[in-house]
C-alpha positions, -999 to +999 in steps of 0.1 A: -357+307+447-348+272+459-340+260+424-317+290+420-299+281+452-296+244+441-282+256+407-256+277+425-247+248+448-239+226+418-221+253+398-184+247+401-160+277+399-122+277+402-103+309+410-067+309+400-045+332+422-046+339+459-039+377+461-065+402+471-084+398+438-086+360+441-094+359+478-122+385+476-137+369+445-138+336+464-153+353+494-180+370+473-190+339+453-188+316+483-213+339+502-235+336+471-237+299+475-214+287+447-191+257+449-157+274+448-120+263+446-093+288+453-061+276+437-026+290+447+005+271+458+013+298+484-021+299+501-009+279+531+023+300+535+028+323+565+011+356+558+034+385+565+048+415+547+085+408+555+085+380+531+055+388+508+041+360+486+022+385+464+017+422+457-011+424+483+011+415+512+035+442+502+009+469+500-002+494+526-039+488+521-047+524+513-084+532+504-084+564+484-120+560+473-137+593+479-107+616+473-107+605+437-111+637+417-135+624+390-172+621+396-181+599+367-167+571+345-157+535+352-129+542+377-151+565+398-180+540+398-156+511+409-143+533+438-178+544+448-191+508+448-161+494+466-162+519+495-198+510+500-191+472+498-161+474+522-185+488+548-208+459+543-181+433+541-164+443+573-195+433+591-195+399+574-158+390+576-150+367+605-118+378+621-098+372+653-072+398+645-071+424+672-082+459+663-090+450+626-110+480+614-111+505+586-087+531+600-097+567+591-091+595+580-067+603+551-049+636+548-033+648+516-007+676+516+000+700+487+035+712+479+025+731+447-001+757+438-015+734+410-020+706+435-037+728+460-061+743+434-071+707+425-078+702+462-099+734+464-120+721+435-123+687+451-135+701+484-162+721+466-174+692+445-173+665+472-184+680+505-210+652+508-181+627+508-165+640+540-138+660+522-127+694+533-096+717+532-072+716+562-076+746+586-046+768+595-039+749+628-036+716+610-014+731+583+009+746+609+013+712+625+023+696+592+046+725+583+063+720+616+064+682+612+079+682+577+100+714+583+087+730+551+062+755+538+031+737+524+006+754+502-023+736+518-040+702+522-073+684+526-088+657+548-110+629+536-128+616+567-142+584+551-110+573+533-082+555+551-066+521+554-072+484+559-041+466+573-034+442+544-019+414+565-048+415+590-072+417+561-058+387+543-058+366+575-093+376+583-105+368+548-088+334+548-106+326+581-139+336+565-132+314+535-128+284+558-162+292+575-180+294+542-163+261+530-142+274+502-120+246+489-084+257+489-060+239+466-023+244+473-010+236+438+003+254+407-019+255+376+000+241+346-026+248+319-063+254+312-082+237+284-117+236+270-137+204+272-149+190+239-175+168+256-207+188+258-221+167+285-192+175+309-181+206+326-170+233+302-133+237+314-104+216+327-077+229+349-045+209+348-026+210+380+009+199+389+015+162+395-008+153+366-039+162+385-069+178+368-104+191+377-134+199+355-152+232+362-181+253+349-162+285+354-126+296+356-116+330+369-080+341+364-067+363+391-030+354+389-013+387+381+016+382+356+010+345+352-023+354+335-004+357+302+011+322+303-023+306+311-043+324+285-019+326+255-024+288+246-061+295+244-055+323+219-060+353+242-032+379+242-033+397+275-004+422+278+007+429+313+039+445+327+053+442+362+050+471+385+067+472+419+053+485+451+080+493+477+075+498+514+101+510+540+098+509+578+117+536+596+128+534+632+128+570+644+155+581+668+131+605+685+093+603+689+074+628+668+056+653+690+018+649+690+021+618+669-015+609+677-026+638+654-014+616+625-043+602+604-045+566+593-028+577+560-009+608+552-002+613+515+026+638+506+045+640+473+026+609+461+041+589+490+020+573+517+031+577+554+017+555+582+028+565+617+018+533+634+039+537+666+055+566+684+089+558+669+079+538+638+069+550+603+059+531+572+064+549+539+055+534+506+046+540+470+038+521+438+061+538+414+085+514+396+085+493+365+103+460+368+106+432+393+135+443+415+135+473+439+155+503+426+179+520+450+172+553+432+134+551+437+141+542+474+163+572+478+136+594+461+111+583+487+135+590+515+147+623+501+113+640+495+129+661+467+158+670+489+134+683+516+133+655+541+128+666+577+154+657+604+134+628+618+135+611+584+172+619+578+182+605+612+159+575+611+172+539+606+156+516+580+144+487+601+126+467+574+119+470+537+099+449+514+084+449+479+057+432+458+050+428+422+016+438+406+004+435+371-005+465+350-022+462+316-001+478+289-028+489+265-060+488+285-073+504+317-067+486+350-082+465+364-089+441+336-124+427+341-134+406+311-153+376+300-130+361+274-153+331+265-184+316+281-171+304+315-137+320+313-132+353+331-104+375+341-100+398+371-064+412+373-070+435+403-055+469+402-017+475+404-021+506+425-055+504+441-059+466+445-072+465+481-095+495+474-112+481+443-113+444+452-149+442+464-163+459+433-142+437+410-154+406+428-190+418+425-185+423+388-174+387+384-205+375+403-228+395+381-213+380+349-219+345+363-254+352+374-262+367+340-252+335+321 
C-alpha cells in the first residue's frame, strides 16, 4: 500500500482546461494522491457568470440525474454514478460559500399528451428514485402561475441544482487545500518524448516554458482539436451555446416559496431565486454568438408567456460555449495513447456528469 502511495506521489499529471471537467478531474486525482498541475490562463480570473470565462460559469448547474428516462446504457450509468458521487463529494469539498448545498427538488411540466405519457411511464419505472407524478393541487398552482392548461407534471425529489459559481469557487478552495499546482498559462502544443528514460510527454507553454509529465488529460473544450491534431488525432467538436437570462419581475409571484430548485417547462429551466428575480436558461444553440431568435423563443414560451414574464425586465444575460462531439456520444472519454487522455465534459449536462467523468479518468490511470 505504501509503495502504491509513493508511486502516486511521483506520478505527474497535467490537466489542460479549467472548466468543470478540468477542475473536478484535478480534485479527484489530487484526493487520490497524484501530483497534479491544472493549466488554464483564466484560472485566476474573477469567477462570476456576468462575464463567464467558460461554459460552466454560464450554466445553471442543473442535475437531472434520476429523471433520465433510460435505465441502462452508458448515459444512464454515468448519471447514476455522478448522483452518488456528488453526495460524497459535497461532504469533502471545502467551501466558505454561504448556503452551498444541493438544492432540491426538480419539477418538470408537460404541455403535450406525449410528454405526459412519458412522465407516467417514468414514475412507474423509477419510484425508488424519488420520482412521482404531480398531484392536482400542485398542477393547479402551475396552471395558475403559467396561465395555461397543463397536461400534467412530475417531481423528482433527489434531482436539483448546484449553484455553478459557488461550486467552482468551492472546488478551487479545495484544490488549494490538497496542493494542486495551478498554472495560469496557455498551452501552445503537446509533444511526445523520444527519451525513454524521461517522462512520456512534454507540454509547451507560452513564453517558451515547458514541463515534462507522465500523463496529460485534455479538458479544454473546443481547443482540444488544435492540441490533438498535430499528434494525428482528429477530434471533431462543434460549439454549442448555453444562454441564461435573468428577469426582474414587476410583481412578486404569489407563493413563490412553492417553487422547486429547478422547474423545467418546454425544455427551458426556470430558477426563482428571489421573490422578484427569475433565471431562465437553455442549451439550445449552435454557434458562438447568442441568437436573438433563440432568446425570444425562451421568453415567448411558444406564444404562451404569462403576464409576469411579458412584463418583466431583462436585468442580466450571459452565455457560454460548450463543445459537442459531431460524430460520437458526449462526453468524450478516451485514452488516445498511453498517457494521453481526453475528457470533454458534456455540452448539456457538464456539472451533472463531472464526477463520473473524473472517476473514469482516475480508473484509466490506475489501470496502467
